[in-house]
N, C-alpha and C positions, 0 to 999 in steps of 0.2 A: 504494500500500500504506500503511495507517495507521501512525502513530507511536505509541509508548508513552512516557509520562512518569511517572516514579515519584516518590513522596515530595513531593507537593504538599500543603503544610500550610495548613489553615484553622483559625480559632478556632471554638468552639461558637456564637458570635454570628453567624458568616457563614452565608449561605444557599447551597445548592447551585446555585441559578440563577446565582450569580456565578462559578462554576467556570471558564467560558470566559475571563472577564476576568482572573482570577488567573493562568490558564495563559498567556494572551497576554503579560501583564506579566512573568512569569518567563522567557519565551522572547524578550522584547524584540521582538515582532512586532505589527503591527496586529491588533486583535480581529477585523476583517473577513477576515483571511487564514487563519483556522483555523475548522474546522467539524466537524460530526459528533462532538462531544465526548461520550464515553461513559465512565461509571464502570466499571472492571473490578475494583477492590478498594477497600474502605473500612474503616479501623480507627481506634482511639483510642490516642493516646500520652499516658499519664498519669504518666510517669516524673518530670516536673518539676512537682510540685504547687505551687500550684494552677493553673499555666499549662497547661491541657489543650489538646491539639492533635488535630484530626481529620486523618487522613492518607489521601490519595487516590492511587491509581494510575489514570491516564486513558489512553484511546486517542483519537486524533483524526486528522483528515486536514488537509492544508494546500494552499493555492493554489500555483500554479506560481511565483508571485512570491517565495515564501519557502522553497519545498520544497528547493531545492539547499542553501541555507544550513542548514536544519534537518537535512538528511541528514548533514551533517558535524558536527553537535552531539554530543559524546560523552555527554551526559546523556540522549540519546534512544535508543530502540531501535525497530527495525521490528517490526510485529506480524505474526506468521504467520497468514495467513488461510485455511489449509487446513481445509476443513470435514470433520468426521468422516464416514467412509464409512457408508452405511446397510447393515445386514445384507442379504445376498442372500436372496430369498424361497426357501423350501423346500417341497417336496411330500413328505409322509410320512404313512403310515398307522399309525405306531407310537404307542402310547398313553403319555401322560405324566401323572403324578400329582404334584401339589405338596402336601405336608403342612405346613400353617402359612401364615397370611396376614399375617405380620409383614413388615418391610422386605425380608428376603431372599426370602421367598416371592413377594411382590407384584412386586418388581423382576425376579426371574427370569421371572415371568409376562409382564411388560411387554416384556422382551427377547425372549422366545419369540414374542410377538405381532408384533414387528417382523420376525421370520423368516417370519411367516405360519403359525405353528404354535400350536395351542390345547392346553389341558390342563384336567384336573379339579383344582380347588383344594379340599382337605379342611381344614376348620377346626373344632376341637372346641368353640369358643365361639360367641358370637352375632355377627350383623352389628353394626357399630359403633353404630348408633342404639339397638338394644335393649341392647347391652353397656353403654352409658353409663348406662342406667337401672338395670341390675343393680349397677353399681359405685356409683352414688349411693345406692342402698338399703343397700349394705354399709357405706358411710361414715356413713350416718345412724343405723342401728340394729344394725350388726354381723351382718347376715344374709349369710353368705358362700355364693356359688354357686361350687363348686369347678371347674366347667367353663367359666365365663365371668366373668372378674374382671380385675383390673389386669394380670395376667400373660397370661391366655388370652383370645382373641377376635380379631376382625378388626382388623388394624393392629398386633398384637403388643404387647409391654410398653411400647414407646415411645409408644403412643397416650396413655397417662396419665403423661406426663413433661413435660419442658420442650420437647420437639421439637427438640433441638439437632442441627445439621447440621455441626458442626465436624469437619474431616477433614484429616489430615496427608498422606493419600495423594496421589500425583501421577498416579494412574491417569487415562488420557484419558477415561474414562467419568464422571468426577466432574461436569463441566459437563452431561453428558447427564442425570444424575440430578437435578441442580438445575433444569434446564429442564423436565423432566417434572413435578416437584413444583410449579413455578410455573405451568405450563400447566394443572395440575389444581386450581389455586386458592390455592396458597401465595403469600406476598408476593413480588413481583418482585425485591425487593432481596436475597433470599437468594442470588441469582446472584453478588453481589459483596461482601457483608459478610464481614469477617474472621472474625466469630463469628456465623454465621447461625443463626436458630432460627425455628420456625413457631409454636409454642405449641399446647398440647393442644386448645384450643377450635377453632382453625382446622384443625389436623391431621385432626380427625374428618371435616370436610367434604371434605378432600383425599382421604382414604381412600375415602369413598363415591363420589367421582368416578372414582377408579381402578377400583373394582368395576364401575361402569356401563360404562366404556370396555372392560374386559376381557370383560364379558358380551356386548357388541355384537360382539366379535371371536371369539365362539364358546366362551369359557371357561365352565365350569360350576362354580359355587360350591356346596359341600356344607357348610352350617353345622350345628352340633350333632352333628358326626361325629368321633369319636376313633379314630385308627388304633390298634388293639389287637394286631395281629399282622401278619406278613408270610408269604407263601407263597414259599418258596425251594426250588429244585430244582437239584441239582448246582452249588451256589454261585452260581446266577443267580436274581434276583428275578423272580417271575412275577405276583404279585398282592399287594394289601394287603387286610387285613381291617378293616372298620369296625364299631365297637360290638359286637364279638365275633360278629356274625352275617352281615354283608354282605361279599362278596368283589368287589373291583374289579381286573380284570386290568390290568397295566401293564408296559411295557418299560423305562421310566425313572422313577425316583422321586426327586424333590428333597425331601429331608428338612430342613425349616426350621422345626422345632417350638419353638424358643426355649430359653432357658437354664433354664426352670423346669419343663420337661416331664419330671419325674422318673420317672413311670410309663413313658414312652417309653424312657428310659435303661435301666430295668429290663427292658423287653421286648427291647431290643437285646442286653443282656447274656445274657438267656436264650437268644437265638438265636445266640450266639457271634459277634456282629458285633464286630470288633476295636475296643475302646475303650481310652482312656488317661486316667487322672486327671490333672488339671492344677491349678496354683496359682490362687488367686483372692484376694479381700480381704473383710474384714468390719469393721464398726465401728458408729458411731452417726451419727445426723443432728444437726446443730447448726443452731439458728435464732436469727437476730439481727433487730433492726429494720432494714429496708432503708435508712432514712436514715442509720443508723450506718455501714453498709457504704459508702454513697455518700460520706460524709465521710472515711472512711479512704482510699478509693481516689482521690477527686477533690480532697481537701484542702479541701473546702467542701461546702455543700449542693448537691445536683445541680441544674444548670440544666435548664430545660424541654426543651431540644433535645439533652440527653445521655441515653443509655439508663440504666436501673437498673444500678448498678455490680455487677460480679461479682469473683471472685478465684479464683486457683489457687495452691495453696501445698503445700509438702512439707517433710519433715524426715527425716533418716536417722540412725539410731543407730549410732555407731561400735562400741559394745560388743556389741550383739545382731545387727547386720546387718538389723534391721527398719526399715521405713519407715512413716511416718504421712503421709497426704496427703488433700487434698480431692478429691472425686469427684462428678460430676453436680451442679454448683452451679446453683441455681435462683434467680436474682434476681427479686424481686417475685413470689414463688411461695408455695406451701403444702406442708406435709408431710402425706402421706396414707398410709393403710394399703394394703399391697400383697400381702397373704397370698393364697396359692392352695391351701393345705392347711388343714384344720380343726385348731385347737389350736396354731397358730403365728403369731407376730407378725412382720411384715416391714414396714419403712418404705420410703418412696420420696418423691422430690421431684417437684413438678409446678408448672408455671406456664402462664398463658395468653399469647396473642399480645402483649397490652399490658404484661405483667409489672408489673401495678399493685397487687399485694398489698402491704400494709405490712411484710411479712416477707421476709427473704432466708434461704435454707437451703442446706445442702450436706451430703453425706456426708463424714465424717471416718473414714477406714478404714486398716487395717493389713494388710500382705501376709501371707497364710496360705500356708505352705509345705507340701509333700507330707508332710514328717515330722511335721506337726501334725495330720494327719488321724486319724480314728477307725478303726483297723484297716487291713486290706489290701483290695485289689481296686479296680477302676476307679470304684466308686461311694462310696468312702470319704469324699470331699469332700461328697457329698450328705448322708451321715449326719451329718457335722459341722454343716452348715448347719441341718438339721432339729432336731438336739439343742438348739442355741442359740435357734432360733426358738421352740421349745416352752418353753424357759426364760424367754424374754421374755414369752410369753403368761401363764405362771404369775406372774411378777412384776407384770404389768399387771393382774392380778385377773380375767382372763377378758373375754369380750365384745370381744376384739381391741383393748382399750385398751392403750396402749403405756406401758412404764415410762419415766419422765422425771425429770430432775434439773437444777437450776440449774447452770450451768457452773462458777461459783465453788465451789459445794458439791462438785462432782465433783473439783475440784482441791484441795479442802481449804483454800481461801483465805478469810480473814475477809471479812465483808461480803456474805455470801450474799444474793442477791435472790430474787424470787418466780419461779415457773415459769409462763411464758406461751408458748403454742404454738398454731399453727393446725391441729395434727394432728387428724384425724378417724379413728375415731369417739370419741376421747377418750383421756385419759392417767391414769396412776396415779403420783403423785409418790413416788419411792423412791430409795434409793441404788443406783447402777448398778455397784457393785463386782463383783457376781456375775452380771451379765447376759451377759457374754462371757468367754472364756478370760483368765486372768491376764495372759498375754503381750500380749494386745490392749489390755486396760485400762491396763497400765503404759506401753506404747508410746504410747497416746493421750494420757495425762497428760503425758509428756515432750514429745510433739509439739505439743500445744496450747499448752504453756508457750512453746515456741519460736515458734509462730505469733503469739503475743502480742507478741513482740519484733519480728517482721517486719511485722506489721500492727498498728500502735499503736491500741489500743481493742478489739481482737478478744476479749481476755479481759476480760469484763465481767459485771456482775450482770444485765445485760439479755439475756444469752444463755441458751438452754435446750438441753440434750441429750436426744434421744429415741432409744430403742432398739427394734429393732436394724436395721442395714443389712447384709443378708446376700446379696443377689442382684446383686452388682456384675458378675459374669460367670459363665459356665458353669464348674462344677467338673469337667467331663468334656470330652474331645475324642474325636470319632468319626473314627478314622483314615481318611485317604484318600490316594490316590496322586497322581502328577503330572497326571493327567487329571481330578482332583477326584472320582474314583469311589472308593467304599469299597474298602479293600485286601482285604476278605474277601468282599464280595457284589457281583457284577456287576449293574449297573443301579441301584445305590443311590448317590445323590449327597448327602452331608451338606453343609449350607450354613448360614451365618450364625452368630449368637451361640450357639445351642444346640449346634451342632456343634463349637464351640470355635475358630472362625476369624474372629471379628469381635467388636467391642465398641462398640455404638452404632448409631444409625439409618443413617448413611452407610456405615460399613464393612460392615454387614450387607447393605445394598442392593448395594454393589459386589461382594460375594462372591456374592450371588444372580445377578448379571449374568454373572460368570465361569463359574458352573456352567451357566447357560443356554447360553452360548457353547460350552462343552465338549460339551453334549448336541447342539447344532446341528451341531457338527463330526461327530458320529457319524451324524446323520441325512442329511448331505450325500452324494449319490450318489458 
């Protein structure tokens, strides 16, 4: 049985080919006595700048000559080699429909495929190849396709993001998800990196490969189809209606429509599907030169074998109880338009696999509570988002240009610099005082001032703020019971971010798997 060794430190100058030699030296055993050295986790320790350390957790096996001694070493652990059980194959004639082909929908489908069960996948947007062209056109000239954009289309909203796979969950299916992604073309190192990411460019090829695999296993993809209604009889789902005209009968519907499917929320409310409004966050995007962030985090200019530096930072107000914090930080990335409705500006961060843009960007957001919402009802948070997205469109001057301001100018600090940003399709330089509710603006100003104390150099004339970041998470939760079925409609299974049970690619994928497992349990004789 293999051993595990934790906290083996290397410098950025050391190469990973030397890991066995470093490990043997740490254990005081001959190099020839250890073998099968595998990285199971890799992270960066930058707490003592500029002495950066690369931290590894390794698994390895040992020859009989040293195994007994190593087995008594308290610094080592045994590795549990129990392989995850494969789902048992099922035979079922029941019809399954999946609405949405983001992480929740696709991984629900992959899980069902392992059970030997196929489904119809309904997606309002385009396949990822055509979707990318529509998005590029929007970023170039502001021509918005409200059905296929940064929010809607194959792959979901995460397709045009950083492709982060960070996950705090200890679910046993986490390695299964990472293995699937790597097998479909993601970088193999996502299996062990402490902060794995794929990058939007490579993620698109992964999504295409997943579609081909599912099609080979009998799944049917229906692109350009929006679910506009459901046929419900005696509290049980019987069919879904597509584009107001076509009915598809189904016994089980996995609803993974994403956090921006506002028309779907409205349809669910009309059908009296139990919904609940939930808190979320809104704020601005901040953009710095990446080299500045590297210097702040590493204490010097980045070495070639260190990744573009990121950050995660937060501040809590003792007086208001509000928090300001960074969200969806994109090292070496760009800020892009993420609107899905006409007349509203939404910003998002995106980066490629190499993270080689000269800019670093992050959302800086403030928690929005239910008592901040506009009026009553489960869709009050949606109305609040829409109101301020339209305000940002107005301040941007139309054409989906975003309002932007130099960071020092926003703080009222002397020495205001110019406004430089990667945002497409363009910006309108203006004061941001009225682009968001006053409580968000005030909390951001206090929070950013505190960030400048924690990250020396963060508050600088080289930074730009761009508005607004409003789609951090779903403002609605579709209520479900312990079996993950809607509490009001039999056969309806809300899943992922749009249902209010996930926040990011990994957590949405894991939720989709849980829903698929629940349905499989219903299909089992």
